[in-house]
C-alpha positions in Angstrom: 35.8 98.8 -1.9 35.6 97.7 1.7 38.3 98.6 4.3 38.5 96.6 7.5 39.5 98.1 10.8 38.7 95.7 12.2 51.9 116.5 51.5 63.6 124.9 69.7 62.2 126.5 71.7 65.2 128.6 72.8 66.8 127.0 75.8 69.1 128.9 78.4 70.8 128.0 81.5 72.7 129.7 84.3 75.1 128.5 86.9 77.3 130.0 89.6 80.9 128.7 89.8 82.3 128.3 93.2 85.6 130.0 93.9 88.6 127.9 94.8 89.1 128.2 98.7 92.5 127.8 100.2 92.8 124.9 102.7 89.7 123.3 101.0 91.2 120.9 98.5 87.8 119.6 97.8 86.7 122.8 96.3 88.6 122.0 93.0 86.7 118.8 92.7 83.4 120.4 93.5 84.3 123.0 90.8 85.2 120.4 88.3 82.0 118.5 89.0 80.0 121.6 88.3 82.0 122.3 85.1 81.4 118.7 83.9 77.7 119.3 84.6 77.7 122.5 82.6 79.7 120.8 79.8 77.0 118.2 79.6 74.3 120.7 79.4 76.2 122.5 76.7 76.5 119.3 74.7 72.8 118.6 75.1 72.0 122.1 73.8 74.2 121.6 70.7 72.5 118.4 70.0 69.1 120.1 70.2 70.1 123.0 67.9 71.0 120.5 65.0 68.4 117.9 65.4 66.0 117.9 62.2 62.8 119.7 62.5 59.7 117.6 62.7 57.7 119.9 60.5 57.8 120.0 56.7 58.6 123.0 54.6 57.1 121.7 51.5 53.3 121.5 51.0 51.7 119.6 48.0 48.2 119.1 46.5 46.9 116.8 43.9 44.7 118.0 41.0 42.6 116.2 38.4 41.9 113.1 40.4 38.9 111.0 41.2 38.8 109.8 37.6 36.5 107.2 35.9 38.5 104.8 33.6 37.0 105.1 30.1 37.8 102.2 27.6 35.4 102.9 24.8 34.8 99.8 22.7 37.6 97.2 22.8 37.6 94.2 20.4 39.2 91.2 21.7 40.4 89.2 18.7 39.9 85.6 18.1 42.8 83.4 19.5 44.1 85.9 22.1 46.7 84.6 24.5 47.3 85.2 28.2 49.5 88.2 28.7 48.5 89.8 25.3 47.8 93.6 25.5 44.6 94.5 23.8 45.4 98.1 23.6 46.4 101.3 25.5 43.5 103.5 26.6 43.4 107.3 26.4 45.9 108.6 29.1 44.9 110.8 31.9 47.1 113.5 33.6 47.0 114.5 37.2 48.9 117.4 38.8 51.3 117.4 41.8 51.4 121.0 42.9 53.9 122.2 45.5 55.2 125.3 47.3 57.4 126.0 50.2 55.7 127.4 53.5 57.1 129.5 56.2 57.5 127.2 59.2 60.5 126.6 61.5 63.3 125.8 59.2 64.4 127.5 56.0 64.3 124.5 53.6 63.6 125.8 49.9 64.2 122.6 48.0 62.9 119.1 48.5 61.6 116.1 46.7 57.9 115.2 46.9 56.7 111.7 46.0 53.5 110.5 44.6 52.8 106.9 45.9 50.1 105.1 43.9 48.6 102.0 45.3 46.0 99.4 44.4 45.0 95.7 45.0 43.6 92.8 43.2 46.4 91.4 41.2 45.3 89.3 38.4 46.5 85.6 39.1 50.0 84.9 37.7 50.8 88.6 37.2 52.8 91.2 39.2 51.7 94.2 37.1 48.2 93.6 36.0 45.0 94.1 38.1 41.7 92.3 37.7 38.7 94.1 36.2 35.1 93.0 36.6 35.4 91.0 33.3 36.8 87.5 33.8 40.0 87.2 31.7 40.6 91.0 31.4 43.1 93.0 33.6 44.4 96.5 33.6 48.1 97.7 33.7 48.9 101.3 34.9 52.1 103.1 33.5 53.2 106.6 34.7 55.2 109.1 32.9 56.3 112.6 33.7 58.7 115.0 31.9 59.0 117.3 34.9 59.8 114.5 37.4 62.2 112.6 34.8 59.9 109.5 35.1 59.5 107.2 32.1 57.6 104.0 31.8 57.0 103.6 35.7 54.7 100.5 36.0 52.7 99.7 39.0 54.3 96.5 40.5 52.8 94.4 43.2 50.2 97.2 43.8 52.7 100.0 44.1 54.3 102.8 42.1 56.1 105.8 43.0 57.0 109.1 41.1 59.3 111.7 42.8 59.6 115.3 41.7 62.2 117.7 42.9 61.0 121.3 43.6 62.8 124.5 44.8 61.5 127.9 45.3 61.1 130.8 47.8 59.3 130.4 51.0 55.6 131.4 50.5 56.1 131.4 46.9 53.5 130.3 44.3 52.6 126.7 43.7 54.8 124.8 41.1 53.1 122.2 39.0 54.4 118.8 37.7 52.3 116.8 35.3 52.0 112.9 35.9 50.4 111.0 33.0 48.9 107.6 33.6 48.3 105.3 30.8 46.0 102.2 31.4 46.2 99.2 29.1 43.9 96.2 29.0 45.6 92.9 29.2 44.4 89.3 28.7 44.6 87.5 32.0 42.6 84.3 31.2 39.8 82.7 29.3 37.3 85.4 28.0 33.6 84.5 27.2 32.4 85.1 23.7 30.1 88.1 23.1 29.9 91.6 24.4 30.2 92.7 28.1 30.4 96.0 29.9 33.5 97.2 31.8 32.1 98.7 34.9 34.8 98.4 37.7 38.6 98.4 38.0 40.7 98.3 41.1 40.8 101.8 42.6 44.1 103.6 42.7 44.9 105.7 45.9 47.5 108.5 46.1 49.6 109.2 49.2 52.3 111.9 49.3 55.6 111.7 51.2 58.5 114.1 51.0 62.2 114.2 51.5 62.1 116.8 54.3 60.0 114.7 56.7 58.9 111.2 57.8 55.1 111.5 57.6 52.7 111.0 54.8 49.4 112.4 53.5 46.5 110.6 51.7 45.5 112.6 48.7 42.5 110.7 47.5 41.9 108.4 44.6 43.5 108.7 41.1 40.9 106.2 39.8 37.8 105.8 41.9 37.2 102.2 40.6 34.3 103.1 38.3 34.9 102.4 34.7 33.0 102.5 31.3 33.4 100.6 28.0 32.5 97.6 26.2 34.7 94.5 25.6 33.7 92.5 22.4 35.2 89.2 22.3 35.2 88.3 18.7 34.3 84.7 17.6 35.2 85.5 13.9 38.1 87.0 12.1 38.3 88.3 8.6 40.1 86.1 6.1 40.6 89.1 3.7 42.5 92.4 4.7 40.5 94.3 2.0 38.0 93.6 -0.7 37.6 95.4 -4.0 34.4 95.0 -5.9 34.4 96.0 -9.6 31.0 97.2 -10.8 30.2 96.5 -14.6 30.2 99.5 -16.9 26.7 100.9 -17.2 25.1 103.1 -19.9 23.6 106.3 -18.8 20.4 105.2 -20.6 20.1 102.5 -17.8 18.9 105.3 -15.5 16.3 106.9 -17.7 13.5 105.9 -15.3 14.6 108.7 -13.0 16.0 109.2 -9.5 16.1 106.0 -7.6 16.5 103.8 -10.8 19.3 101.1 -10.4 21.6 99.2 -12.7 24.5 96.6 -12.9 24.4 94.6 -9.7 27.6 92.8 -8.8 27.7 89.9 -6.3 30.5 89.8 -3.7 30.9 88.1 -0.3 32.5 88.7 3.0 34.4 85.7 4.4 35.2 85.1 8.0 36.7 82.3 10.0 34.7 81.7 13.3 34.3 79.7 16.4 31.0 79.0 17.9 29.7 80.9 20.9 28.0 84.1 19.9 25.4 85.6 17.6 27.1 87.7 14.8 25.8 91.1 13.8 27.3 93.5 11.3 27.3 97.4 10.5 28.5 98.9 7.4 29.9 102.5 7.6 30.3 105.1 4.8 34.0 105.8 4.9 33.7 109.0 2.8 30.9 110.4 4.9 30.7 108.5 8.3 27.6 110.4 9.4 25.6 109.0 6.4 22.7 107.0 7.6 21.0 106.6 4.2 21.3 103.5 1.9 23.5 105.1 -0.6 27.3 105.4 -0.4 28.8 108.9 -0.9 31.3 108.9 -3.8 34.9 109.7 -3.3 36.3 113.1 -4.6 38.1 111.4 -7.3 34.9 110.1 -8.9 34.0 111.9 -12.1 30.5 110.6 -12.7 27.6 112.8 -11.5 24.2 111.9 -10.3 25.1 108.4 -9.3 25.7 106.6 -6.0 26.4 103.0 -5.0 24.1 100.8 -2.9 25.0 97.6 -0.9 22.5 94.9 -0.7 22.3 92.2 2.1 21.7 88.5 1.5 17.9 89.1 1.4 18.5 91.7 -1.6 17.5 94.7 0.6 19.6 97.9 0.4 21.7 98.2 3.6 21.6 101.6 5.5 24.9 102.7 6.9 25.7 103.3 10.6 28.3 104.4 13.0 31.6 102.4 13.1 30.7 100.7 16.5 30.4 97.2 17.7 28.0 98.1 20.5 24.9 96.0 20.6 22.0 97.7 18.9 24.1 100.0 16.9 22.3 102.2 14.5 21.6 100.2 11.2 23.2 97.1 12.5 21.8 93.8 11.3 22.0 90.2 12.4 23.8 87.6 10.4 23.2 84.7 12.7 25.0 82.3 15.0 28.7 82.0 14.5 29.7 78.5 13.1 32.7 76.5 13.8 34.6 77.2 10.7 33.9 79.5 7.7 31.1 82.2 7.7 30.2 83.6 4.3 28.0 86.6 4.0 26.7 87.1 0.4 26.1 90.6 -0.6 25.6 92.8 -3.7 26.6 96.3 -5.0 24.8 98.3 -7.6 24.7 101.8 -9.1 21.7 104.0 -8.1 20.6 107.3 -9.7 20.8 110.3 -7.3 20.3 113.3 -9.6 21.2 114.5 -13.2 23.4 111.7 -14.7 26.7 112.4 -16.6 29.2 109.7 -17.4 32.5 109.2 -15.6 34.1 107.0 -13.0 32.5 105.8 -9.8 34.3 105.0 -6.6 32.9 104.5 -3.0 34.4 103.1 0.2 32.8 101.4 3.1 34.0 99.5 6.2 32.2 96.9 8.2 32.2 96.3 11.9 31.2 92.9 13.4 29.4 92.7 16.7 29.2 89.5 18.9 26.4 89.0 21.5 
């Protein structure tokens, strides 16, 4: 059976008031002028006492940054459309850590904002940014439980997540986790075959806070480096699963000893293809994915003993099993040929093979196959 996965100075003043002098009516005027002057000084001082401080009381750092975006192996199905999301990648979490420092004012609560920025919008998009692969872009989404942020998408190169903090002056750092989930998106025509993902637009982080009007650069969340493989399939499977029923075999058929075979059964893999790539295939043992032999491991509900199952390719040779990977040159991968414009049929066989002392019973094995396009 095959399964397909396919950041005041104190002021003081002093003045001497003139006494009112009889016979000098102008003395009152002079005294009033001085009083007005003093009143003006007092008003100025009051204004200075209540003006906001130019210094911040919250100090914040960024942790777990300078990341490389890792995509693994992403298969681009046949017939994808522009705007289609190919899949979300493993999320990363960076930390905003803040505490309150002893400066001029006594602020012990504030909101700190992480401002993420990037460039290179993909044509026709406001939320997808072009990678080094033509037709493939990346979208960034931010979430944080501590910051009450959900699904914040970077739009036109910018995203902001604000977190409120409160605590004693010179107290310990408080942490808020901000998770970023990248997703690869189809932005245009994609060439057939396999290509390495090596660069994405870098994402910078700048901090601002509610108790000041300055900002601090905190480095890069993503440096712009990336790893991964994009495999643009030229074929799609026409069957979601395939069950191969082997004929019943007599134990005497294996009397020649270990390695003797019996009851071959033909089957085929059927795919619908478009031209443009060489097609290779890897079979993987589902029961034991680390199996690199040419004999499948039986499932635990099999009752027969001393028997395994082999799969033969179109030349009649037993297939050795490999990792579930579409990477070119994958272990035990073999070449089928050029993808046709239409149906591609891969003829195969399955058979019993003796692996030890034989006793009768049921036999069941499972395998998956992975296509590679180069």
